[in-house]
N, C-alpha and C positions, 0 to 999 in steps of 0.2 A: 504494500500500500504506500509506495513512495513514487515520487516523480520519476526516479530512475527506472523503476519497474514498468513505467508507462501505464499503470493501472490506477484508476481513480475510484475511490470508494463512492458508490452511488448513494444518493440521499434524496428524499422527497420532503420538501418543506411545505407544510400546509398553512394557508392563510385564508381565512374566510372560507369560501367554497372553491377556491382555486388551489393549485399546487405548482411549485417550482421544482423541476427535476434537475438535480445537480449530477451531471453525468460526464463531466470533463474537468480537467485541471483548471482550465480558464474560468469556467463557471464556479468551481470550488473556491479559487482564490478571490474572485470578485465578490462572491457571497460572503466569504470570511471577512474581507475588508469592510463591507457595508455592515455586517453584523457587529463587528468590533466598534465601528463608529456610531451606529444607531442603537446598539444594545437591544433592549426589549421592544423598541419601536420599529425594528426591521420589518416585522410582518405588516404593520400598519402602512409603512412606506411601500412595501411590495403591492399592497392593495390599491393605494391611492396616488403614489408619486409617479408621475408620467415619465420622468427621466429614468428612474430605477426600472420601471416596467419596460422601457425601451431597451435598456442595457440587457435585460434578461429575456427580451423578445416575448413579453407577455401580452402585448397589444394594449389597447386603450383600457382604462379602468372600467370595470363592470358597473353598470347602473342597475341596481336591483330594485324591484318594486316592493311594496310593503309585504305582499304575500310571500315573496321569495325570502325576505329577511325573517319573517315570522316562521317560515318552514324550517329555517336553520337554527332557531332558538329553542332552548329547552323550556317547557312550561313550568310554572311554579309548582304544579302538582308533581311533575317529573323530578324537579329539584328536591322537593320534600321527600319523595319516595327514595331517591338516591341517598339523601341525608339519613333517612330512617334505616335504610339498608346498611350504611356505614356504621351507624350506632349499634345495630344488631350484630354485625360482624365483630365490632370491637368488644361487645359484651361477651360473645361466644369465646373470643380469644382470651379475654380476661378470665373467664370461667375455666377454660382448659389450662391456662397457665397456673391458676390457683390449684387445680387438681394435680398438675405435674409437680408443683412446689410441695404440696402435701405428701405426695408419694416420695419425693426426694428426701424430705425430712424424715419420713418413716424408715427409709432405707438406712439413713445415717444412724 
């Protein structure tokens, strides 16, 4: 995975409903430079910055209607369900860890 080997590790960067495919050393280096400069804002710029979109050949920024935006968002109900699921998983893990600790203490 070095430039000398002429193999570039492929990566897919998702931003919004689009993806940037990094499949060459030129794209890898360009993306790394912008990622270092823009930090966590790199995905926002990939979506909206026309110069960056031109550099990576992404075309014009997508104009999404309200229905498309809503289709890509998680509803409050789904967020609550996910949050509840995480709590249940955490409780189960805590219970299992407690049992393992009790068993460990009994062995000692």
